C-alpha positions in Angstrom: 8.8 15.2 52.2 9.2 13.5 48.9 8.9 15.4 45.6 5.6 13.7 44.8 4.2 14.7 48.3 5.4 18.3 47.8 3.7 18.4 44.4 0.5 17.0 45.9 0.5 19.4 48.8 1.2 22.5 46.6 -1.5 21.5 44.1 -4.9 23.2 44.3 -7.8 20.9 44.9 -9.3 21.9 41.5 -6.1 21.3 39.4 -6.9 19.2 36.3 -4.4 16.4 35.8 -3.4 16.2 32.1 -1.8 13.4 30.1 -0.4 14.0 26.6 0.1 11.2 24.0 1.9 11.9 20.8 4.8 10.2 19.1 6.2 13.5 17.9 8.4 15.2 20.6 7.9 18.6 19.0 4.1 18.3 19.2 4.4 17.2 22.8 6.5 20.2 23.6 4.0 22.5 22.1 1.1 20.9 24.0 3.2 21.1 27.2 3.5 24.9 26.6 -0.2 25.3 26.2 -0.8 23.3 29.4 1.8 25.2 31.4 0.0 28.5 30.5 -3.2 27.4 32.3 -3.3 28.2 36.0 -5.3 25.0 36.8 -3.7 22.4 34.5 -1.1 20.0 36.0 0.9 18.0 33.5 0.8 14.4 34.8 2.5 12.4 32.0 4.0 12.5 28.4 3.1 9.2 26.8 4.2 7.4 23.7 1.8 4.4 23.8 -1.9 3.6 24.2 -1.0 0.8 26.7 0.6 3.4 29.0 -2.5 5.6 28.7 -4.7 2.6 29.4 -3.0 2.2 32.8 -3.7 5.8 33.7 -7.3 5.5 32.7 -7.7 2.3 34.8 -6.2 3.9 37.8 -8.5 6.9 37.3 -5.7 9.4 37.9 -6.2 11.7 34.9 -8.8 14.4 34.2 -7.8 15.5 30.6 -6.2 13.5 27.8 -4.7 15.1 24.8 -4.0 12.4 22.1 -3.0 11.8 18.5 -5.0 9.1 16.8 -1.8 6.9 16.6 1.0 6.2 19.1 4.6 5.2 18.4 3.2 2.1 16.6 1.8 4.4 13.9 -1.4 2.4 13.6 -4.4 4.7 13.3 -7.0 1.9 13.5 -5.5 0.8 16.9 -6.0 4.4 18.1 -9.6 4.6 16.9 -10.4 1.3 18.6 -8.7 2.5 21.8 -11.0 5.5 21.9 -14.1 3.4 21.1 -13.3 0.7 23.7 -12.6 3.3 26.4 -15.7 5.5 25.8 -16.9 4.7 29.3 -13.8 6.5 30.6 -14.6 9.7 28.7 -17.5 10.4 31.0 -14.9 11.2 33.6 -11.7 12.1 31.7 -12.1 14.7 29.0 -10.7 13.4 25.7 -9.1 16.1 23.4 -8.0 14.8 20.1 -5.1 16.8 18.5 -4.3 15.1 15.2 -3.0 15.3 11.7 -5.9 13.2 10.5 -8.6 15.4 8.9 -11.2 12.8 7.8 -14.7 14.3 8.3 -16.2 10.9 9.0 -13.9 10.4 11.9 -14.8 13.7 13.5 -18.5 12.6 13.7 -17.6 9.0 14.7 -15.1 10.0 17.5 -17.2 12.8 18.9 -19.9 10.3 19.1 -17.6 8.0 21.1 -17.0 10.7 23.7 -14.3 13.0 22.3 -15.0 16.4 23.7 -12.6 18.3 21.4 -11.3 17.4 17.9 -8.5 19.7 16.7 -6.3 19.6 13.6 -2.6 20.1 13.8 -3.1 22.6 11.0 -5.4 24.8 13.1 -4.3 28.2 14.1 -3.0 28.1 17.7 -5.5 30.9 18.6 -8.4 28.7 17.5 -7.1 25.8 19.5 -6.7 27.8 22.7 -10.2 29.4 22.1 -11.7 25.9 21.8 -10.0 24.7 24.9 -11.4 27.7 26.8 -14.9 26.6 25.7 -14.7 23.0 26.6 -16.3 23.4 30.0 -19.3 25.2 28.5 -19.9 23.3 25.2 -20.6 19.5 24.8 -18.2 19.1 21.9 -15.7 21.5 20.2 -14.5 20.9 16.7 -11.9 23.0 14.9 -13.3 25.6 12.5 -11.7 24.0 9.4 -13.0 20.5 10.3 -16.4 21.8 11.4 -17.0 23.4 8.0 -16.1 20.1 6.2 -18.1 18.0 8.6 -21.4 20.0 8.6 -21.4 21.2 5.1 -24.7 20.4 3.3 -22.6 19.7 0.2 -19.9 17.6 1.7 -16.7 17.7 -0.3 -16.9 14.0 -0.7 -18.5 10.9 0.9 -16.7 10.1 4.2 -14.3 7.1 4.1 -15.2 3.9 6.0 -12.8 2.7 8.7 -11.5 0.0 6.3 -10.9 2.6 3.5 -9.2 4.9 5.9 -6.9 2.2 7.1 -6.0 1.3 3.5 -5.4 4.9 2.6 -3.2 5.2 5.8 -1.1 2.2 4.8 -0.9 3.1 1.1 0.4 6.6 2.1 3.2 4.9 3.9 4.3 3.0 0.8 2.7 -0.4 1.6 1.6 -2.5 -1.4 -1.9 -4.1 -1.6 -0.3 -7.5 -0.9 1.5 -6.2 2.2 -1.7 -4.5 3.4 -3.7 -7.7 2.8 -1.2 -9.5 5.1 -1.2 -6.8 7.8 -5.0 -6.6 7.9 -5.4 -10.4 7.6 -8.0 -10.1 4.8 -7.9 -11.2 1.2 -6.2 -9.4 -1.6 -9.5 -9.0 -3.4 -11.0 -7.2 -0.3 -8.2 -4.7 -0.1 -8.4 -4.1 -3.8 -12.1 -3.3 -3.4 -11.4 -0.9 -0.5 -8.7 0.8 -2.7 -11.2 1.1 -5.6 -13.9 2.6 -3.4 -11.3 5.0 -2.0 -10.3 6.2 -5.5 -14.0 6.7 -6.4 -14.6 8.8 -3.3 -11.5 10.9 -4.0 -12.4 11.1 -7.7 -9.0 9.7 -8.7 -8.7 7.7 -11.9 -5.5 5.6 -11.6 -3.0 4.3 -9.1 -0.2 6.8 -10.0 -2.6 9.7 -9.4 -3.7 8.1 -6.1 -0.1 7.7 -4.9 0.7 11.3 -5.9 -2.4 12.5 -3.9 -1.5 10.4 -0.9 2.1 11.6 -0.9 0.8 15.2 -0.6 -2.1 14.5 1.7 -0.7 11.7 3.9 -0.9 13.8 7.1 -4.7 14.0 6.5 -5.1 10.2 6.8 
């Protein structure tokens, strides 16, 4: 009997097959530990790219997906588009986002695209495990810190648009406006407008202040 056949024969019929996607090996190790502590979770794959996850989804051989919003390519917009374009798959496979990106607008957008859970990597591990235990009973689970930001009547600021989020993400990684213009294939003027709107929403007056803010908060974008 092959190892795969043995694994299949020993697996209970109700075991949930789990795939993990995160470019950080330490995060992956932590998620593997959480999965291993569940009696009915079976770790299927550790992935580094959305293309590999796409294959699993097309085969239909996964029940639960833990994912960051970016893969080894470090492109957050690609991750957002991947989740949006595969929303039909989230009816079968549960999508659990475990991310460093704490943009309130994204929480609403991606739970609307089918994400069942949205956790921050800054969340207490107890809150994460508690949320995972609720996933079968509640339509969507959002981490307490993000839920407070998202549903506050007096939101701490206007949510960023997808374009503004992308510009913030690229600026935080030391890209210039000219470089970003080339990467996004849009005009310099358009990127400058996104940057200006970003600064207004963050209540930041000048570029040095913006770069200082992004250097501290880059894991939130």
